C-alpha positions as CSV (number, residue, x, y, z in Angstrom):
1,M,36.6,78.0,80.6
2,E,40.4,78.0,81.4
3,L,41.6,78.6,77.5
4,Q,38.6,81.2,77.1
5,M,40.1,83.4,79.9
6,L,43.7,83.0,79.0
7,E,42.3,84.4,75.2
8,R,40.7,87.4,76.9
9,A,43.9,88.0,78.4
10,S,45.6,88.0,75.3
11,V,47.9,84.7,76.3
12,I,46.7,82.5,73.9
13,S,44.5,83.6,70.2
14,S,42.3,81.7,67.7
15,L,40.8,79.3,70.2
16,Q,38.5,76.6,68.7
17,R,36.8,73.2,69.6
18,Q,36.5,70.4,68.2
19,V,39.2,70.9,65.6
20,K,39.8,68.0,63.0
21,V,43.3,67.2,61.1
22,E,43.3,65.1,58.3
23,L,46.7,63.1,59.4
24,I,49.7,62.7,56.0
25,G,52.1,59.9,56.0
26,Q,55.7,60.9,54.7
27,Y,54.4,60.8,50.9
28,A,50.8,60.2,51.0
29,P,47.6,60.9,53.5
30,L,46.6,57.9,55.2
31,Y,43.9,56.0,55.1
32,T,41.2,54.0,57.7
33,R,40.6,50.2,56.5
34,T,37.3,51.4,55.4
35,G,38.9,53.4,52.5
36,R,38.2,57.2,54.2
37,K,40.9,59.6,55.0
38,M,42.4,59.2,58.5
39,K,41.6,62.4,60.9
40,L,42.2,62.9,64.5
41,T,39.6,65.6,66.0
42,F,41.4,67.4,69.2
43,D,39.4,69.3,71.9
44,F,40.7,72.6,71.7
45,S,43.0,74.5,69.6
46,Y,44.8,78.0,69.8
47,I,47.9,79.9,69.1
48,K,50.7,80.8,72.0
49,D,53.8,82.6,70.9
50,G,53.4,82.1,67.7
51,V,52.7,78.1,67.6
52,Q,50.0,76.4,66.9
53,V,48.9,74.0,69.8
54,Y,46.4,71.2,69.8
55,E,45.2,70.1,73.3
56,D,43.2,67.1,74.1
57,A,41.8,65.8,77.3
58,K,41.5,61.9,77.2
59,G,40.2,59.6,80.7
60,Y,42.0,56.3,78.8
61,P,43.7,56.9,75.9
62,T,42.7,54.1,73.7
63,R,45.6,52.6,71.4
64,D,44.3,53.9,68.3
65,Y,44.6,57.1,69.5
66,E,48.0,56.9,70.7
67,V,48.9,55.8,67.3
68,R,47.3,59.0,65.5
69,V,48.3,61.4,67.8
70,A,52.2,59.6,67.1
71,V,51.2,60.5,63.2
72,A,50.5,63.9,64.1
73,R,53.2,64.2,66.2
74,A,55.4,63.4,63.3
75,M,53.8,65.8,61.3
76,G,55.3,68.3,63.4
77,L,52.3,69.2,65.3
78,E,52.2,70.9,68.8
79,V,50.5,68.1,70.8
80,K,48.9,69.0,74.4
81,E,47.7,65.8,76.5
82,T,45.9,66.9,79.6
């Protein structure tokens, strides 16, 4: 609800929920052990001050989640954890 209010006040724009991002390594997409492309689903995505921000809320981050967020940050994504 807070993000919706910020969007109405024009502080942020392009608010989306449950945004999936494909994780890319240095030269190619990353794959899971089963052969599928590795993705990370963020709770919210929005634009603030011209920068695309991905926001995720986790009660207890798993080891897998921490690695995926590290890859997303290495890709240059702005990740905000709440």
